[in-house]
C-alpha positions in Angstrom: 63.4 273.9 47.3 63.3 270.2 49.1 60.6 267.9 49.6 59.0 266.9 53.0 59.4 263.3 54.8 57.0 263.3 57.0 54.2 264.4 54.0 55.6 261.4 52.1 55.2 258.9 55.0 51.7 260.0 56.0 50.5 259.3 52.1 52.5 255.7 52.3 51.0 254.9 55.3 47.3 256.1 54.3 47.4 254.1 50.9 48.7 251.2 52.6 45.4 251.0 54.6 43.6 250.7 51.7 44.0 247.0 51.3 41.8 243.9 51.1 44.3 241.5 52.8 45.0 243.6 56.7 47.6 242.0 58.0 48.9 240.3 55.1 50.3 242.7 52.8 48.6 245.2 50.2 46.4 244.0 47.9 44.6 246.6 46.0 43.8 245.4 42.5 42.8 247.6 39.4 39.0 248.3 39.2 38.6 247.0 42.8 36.6 248.8 46.2 40.3 249.5 47.2 41.3 250.9 44.1 38.3 253.4 44.7 39.6 254.2 48.0 43.1 255.1 46.8 41.8 257.3 44.3 39.6 259.1 46.5 42.2 259.9 48.5 44.7 261.2 45.9 41.9 263.1 44.5 41.3 265.1 47.9 45.2 265.9 48.4 45.6 267.2 44.5 42.2 269.1 45.4 44.1 271.0 48.3 47.0 272.3 46.2 44.2 273.3 43.8 45.4 271.1 40.5 43.1 270.5 37.9 41.7 267.2 38.0 40.3 264.9 35.4 40.3 261.4 34.1 41.1 259.7 30.3 38.9 257.6 28.5 40.8 254.7 30.4 40.3 255.7 33.7 43.8 257.1 34.5 44.0 259.9 37.0 45.6 263.2 36.2 46.5 266.5 38.2 47.2 269.3 35.7 49.0 272.3 36.9 48.8 275.0 34.2 52.3 276.8 33.2 52.9 280.2 31.1 53.0 278.5 27.9 48.8 277.3 27.6 49.1 274.8 24.9 52.6 273.5 25.0 53.2 269.6 25.9 53.4 268.9 29.3 55.9 267.6 31.7 53.9 264.4 33.1 55.4 262.9 36.4 54.0 259.8 38.4 53.5 256.0 38.7 50.9 253.5 39.8 49.0 252.8 42.8 47.8 249.2 42.2 49.7 246.1 43.8 49.9 242.9 43.3 48.3 239.8 45.6 49.4 240.2 49.1 52.5 242.5 47.5 54.3 245.6 49.7 53.3 249.3 50.7 55.8 251.0 48.2 56.0 249.6 44.7 54.3 252.3 42.7 53.1 254.1 45.5 56.6 255.8 46.5 56.5 257.3 43.0 53.0 258.3 43.0 53.5 259.8 46.1 56.8 261.2 45.6 55.0 263.1 42.4 52.1 264.2 44.4 54.8 266.0 46.8 56.7 267.6 44.2 53.5 269.3 43.0 52.8 270.5 46.7 56.0 272.1 47.2 55.9 273.8 43.6 52.7 275.2 44.7 53.7 276.3 48.2 56.8 278.1 46.6 54.9 279.6 44.5 57.2 278.3 41.4 56.0 279.6 37.6 56.7 276.7 35.3 56.6 277.7 31.5 55.0 274.4 30.6 52.1 272.6 32.1 52.7 270.1 34.7 50.4 267.0 34.9 50.9 264.5 37.9 49.4 260.8 36.6 48.1 258.2 38.8 47.8 254.9 37.4 45.5 251.9 38.4 46.6 249.2 36.3 50.1 248.7 35.9 50.5 245.2 37.6 50.3 242.6 35.3 49.4 239.7 38.1 45.9 241.1 38.0 44.7 239.9 34.5 47.8 237.7 34.0 50.9 238.1 31.9 51.6 240.5 29.7 48.8 242.3 30.4 50.1 245.1 32.7 51.1 248.9 32.3 47.6 249.3 30.9 47.4 252.7 31.8 50.5 253.8 29.6 49.6 251.4 26.7 46.0 253.2 26.4 47.7 256.4 26.1 49.9 255.7 23.1 46.6 253.6 21.4 48.1 249.9 21.8 45.9 248.9 24.2 43.3 247.0 22.4 39.5 246.2 22.8 40.1 242.5 22.4 42.1 242.6 25.6 39.5 244.5 27.6 37.1 241.7 26.2 39.3 238.7 26.6 41.9 238.8 29.7 40.3 237.9 33.2 41.3 238.4 36.8 41.2 235.6 39.5 37.7 236.5 40.3 37.1 235.4 36.4 36.1 239.0 35.4 37.3 240.2 32.2 38.8 243.7 32.0 35.7 245.0 30.8 33.6 243.7 33.3 35.6 244.5 36.0 35.8 248.4 35.0 31.9 248.0 34.5 31.9 247.1 38.4 33.8 249.9 38.8 31.6 252.3 37.1 34.0 253.1 34.0 33.0 252.6 30.6 36.2 252.8 28.6 36.7 254.9 25.4 40.2 253.7 23.9 40.1 256.5 21.4 39.5 259.3 23.9 42.4 258.2 26.0 45.2 258.4 23.1 47.7 261.3 23.6 48.2 263.2 20.5 52.1 263.0 19.3 53.9 265.6 20.9 51.4 266.2 23.7 53.7 265.1 26.3 57.4 266.7 26.5 59.0 264.6 29.2 57.7 261.4 31.1 59.5 260.9 34.7 58.9 257.9 37.0 60.4 257.5 40.1 60.2 253.8 41.8 62.0 251.4 44.3 64.7 249.5 42.8 63.0 245.9 43.6 66.8 244.8 43.8 69.6 244.7 46.2 72.1 246.8 44.2 71.5 250.4 46.1 71.4 249.2 49.5 74.4 246.4 49.1 76.3 249.6 47.5 75.0 252.3 50.1 74.0 254.2 47.1 71.2 256.5 47.4 69.9 257.1 44.3 69.9 255.1 40.8 69.8 256.7 37.8 68.3 254.6 34.8 70.0 254.7 30.9 67.7 251.8 29.8 65.3 249.0 31.0 65.8 245.4 29.0 63.4 244.0 27.0 61.2 241.2 28.0 60.2 238.1 26.1 58.1 235.2 27.3 57.4 231.8 26.4 55.4 228.5 27.4 57.1 225.3 26.4 55.2 222.0 26.4 56.8 218.3 26.6 54.1 215.2 26.3 55.7 212.0 26.7 53.9 208.6 27.9 53.6 207.5 31.7 55.4 204.3 32.6 56.2 202.7 35.8 60.0 203.1 37.0 60.6 199.6 36.0 60.4 199.9 32.3 63.3 199.6 30.2 65.1 203.0 29.3 65.2 202.6 25.8 61.4 202.0 25.2 60.5 205.1 27.6 59.3 208.6 26.1 60.3 210.5 29.3 59.2 214.3 28.8 61.2 215.2 31.7 64.5 213.9 29.9 63.3 215.7 26.9 62.7 219.1 28.3 66.5 219.1 29.8 67.8 218.5 26.6 65.9 221.4 25.8 67.2 223.5 28.2 70.8 222.4 28.1 70.6 223.4 24.2 68.9 226.5 24.6 71.5 227.5 27.2 74.0 226.9 24.8 72.2 228.9 21.8 71.2 231.8 24.1 75.1 232.2 25.6 76.4 231.8 21.8 74.0 235.0 21.0 76.4 237.1 23.4 76.4 239.9 26.1 73.2 241.7 24.6 70.6 238.9 25.6 69.8 236.4 28.5 67.7 233.5 28.5 66.7 230.8 30.8 63.8 227.8 31.6 62.9 229.3 35.1 60.1 227.1 36.0 59.1 223.9 35.1 55.8 222.0 35.9 56.2 217.9 35.9 53.2 215.2 35.7 53.4 213.1 37.7 56.0 214.3 40.0 56.8 211.2 41.3 60.3 209.1 41.8 57.9 206.0 41.0 57.0 206.8 37.1 58.3 208.3 34.2 57.0 211.9 33.7 54.8 211.8 30.9 54.2 216.3 30.7 56.5 219.0 31.5 55.5 222.4 31.2 58.4 225.1 31.4 58.6 229.0 31.2 61.2 230.7 29.0 62.2 234.4 29.8 64.5 236.3 27.8 65.7 239.6 28.3 67.4 241.9 25.4 69.8 244.5 26.3 69.6 246.0 22.7 67.6 246.5 19.8 70.2 244.9 16.9 69.9 241.5 19.1 66.0 241.1 18.4 66.5 242.5 14.6 69.0 240.0 14.1 67.5 236.9 15.9 64.3 235.2 15.6 63.8 233.8 18.8 60.5 231.8 17.9 62.4 230.3 15.4 65.2 229.5 17.7 62.8 227.7 20.1 60.9 225.6 17.9 64.0 224.4 15.7 65.5 222.9 19.3 62.1 222.0 20.2 61.6 220.2 16.5 64.8 218.5 17.3 64.0 217.1 20.6 60.9 215.6 19.6 62.6 213.4 17.0 65.4 212.5 19.3 63.2 211.5 22.1 59.9 210.8 20.3 57.7 212.8 21.9 55.6 216.0 20.8 56.1 219.4 21.7 54.4 222.8 21.7 55.5 226.4 22.1 53.0 229.0 23.5 54.2 232.8 23.2 53.1 235.0 26.1 53.2 238.3 24.5 51.5 241.6 24.8 49.0 242.4 22.4 50.5 244.8 19.7 54.3 244.2 21.1 56.7 242.3 19.7 58.3 239.4 21.7 60.4 239.9 23.0 60.7 243.6 23.2 63.8 245.9 22.8 65.1 247.8 25.7 63.4 251.0 26.9 66.0 253.6 26.5 65.8 256.7 28.7 66.7 260.2 27.6 70.5 260.7 28.2 70.5 264.4 28.3 68.3 264.0 31.3 70.2 261.1 33.2 73.0 264.0 32.8 70.9 266.7 34.3 70.2 264.2 37.1 73.3 263.5 37.8 74.6 267.3 38.6 71.4 267.5 40.6 72.6 264.5 42.8 75.7 266.5 42.6 74.2 269.8 43.8 72.1 268.1 46.5 75.1 265.7 48.0 73.3 262.4 47.4 75.4 259.6 46.3 74.1 258.1 42.7 75.0 255.2 39.9 73.7 254.1 37.0 71.6 250.8 36.9 70.1 249.5 33.5 67.9 246.8 35.2 64.8 246.2 37.2 61.4 245.0 36.1 58.8 246.3 34.0 57.3 250.0 34.3 55.1 252.5 32.7 57.8 254.2 31.6 59.4 251.2 29.3 56.0 251.8 27.4 56.5 256.0 27.1 60.0 255.7 26.0 58.5 255.1 22.4 56.4 258.3 22.9 58.5 261.0 24.3 61.3 261.9 26.5 61.5 259.6 29.3 63.7 259.1 32.7 63.3 256.8 35.7 64.9 257.5 39.3 65.4 254.6 41.4 65.6 254.7 45.5 66.7 251.8 47.5 64.7 248.9 48.4 65.6 248.1 52.1 65.8 244.5 53.8 67.6 242.4 50.9 65.7 244.5 48.1 62.6 242.1 48.0 59.6 243.5 46.6 56.0 242.6 45.5 55.5 240.7 49.2 54.5 242.2 52.6 58.1 242.3 53.6 59.0 245.2 50.9 60.2 248.6 52.6 62.2 251.7 51.7 62.9 254.1 54.4 60.9 257.4 54.3 63.9 259.6 54.0 65.4 257.6 50.8 62.0 258.4 49.0 62.5 262.0 50.3 65.8 261.8 48.4 64.5 260.5 45.3 61.3 263.3 45.2 64.1 266.2 45.8 65.9 265.0 42.4 62.3 264.7 40.7 61.7 267.9 42.2 64.5 269.7 40.7 64.2 267.7 37.6 60.8 268.9 37.3 61.7 272.8 37.7 64.4 272.3 35.4 62.4 270.7 32.6 59.3 272.9 32.9 61.1 276.3 32.0 61.1 277.4 28.5 64.9 278.0 28.3 
């Protein structure tokens, strides 16, 4: 059995039309008019193949195909269909459409699955919509880690809280009803574009994920005093010099922790940003990535950062602040999300059988799969991001033939996992 490229292309090109920024990339924010249009299209396609369609208490869309084992846990496959502002046509959508195409093929071929199959189509993955650490909402709702406080406090670019945006969308969320019972999902499978250059650069068709790195994010602030550039050096309270001292020491201490963690200050805002005045204020953003659970068990990163800030404050006579950018109900940083190793081996065998080149990739941005690893056996498939690996922009591109190959791997994995052996 194989998926069909032309149907994958049609779905992706159709969904790309549901954007609030025509000609400037795809903008399909959660709970928007464009979200509704995409959901209606996907619902219509599921109806054509006779799936049982329903939404959970968070508005997540599902299409169920019963198996011979009626009360068995489900094999769930899919991704998200929302986008960032001025994003691309493939992020999330490639995985949603591939899962839809898998369900089409299974229906057309009369495949008999023992475990029930559920297509999941999520509309609130992108954290950019409501701010950092507010994404992967649908999966968090299923696990019960989404909170009413988040719904009532975080806001989108229009000033709406999640709750207000949902109400305008026609949804009254029921967080308790959205929670999945332990053991109710056998597998969670997600195909995604790589959002990086490795597969394209190495001319490899399929990326198989063993783990996704954990993430920690913090905001640091340095409050000095503005002064003219003629002020003597020994009387200055230069916030930028203090920030530079922090960055140097932070870099040294992160390196000393070994290869299981990386960290950087990747963004600085300086006030006044002028060659004529001593900087009075600097705000920086820290990002930490973790590659083992042990590294977050042995190191308290908040204490590490605080100690460096305190030392800088004392040395330069300025005030510093630390703010955590953390997902409610989750540690900061999180540990890596480990995929099901047995199924990685299965997919390697499937790639060999289909003649698709493949490689293990252990990088990438956040996905719903990273949340689902805490609940059930989870696996991800990457397909190449062409044109240099760029993503979250209008230039984002993946060849349709490449998505088809990833969908074929997904198809054969679903066939395997849905059988009671």
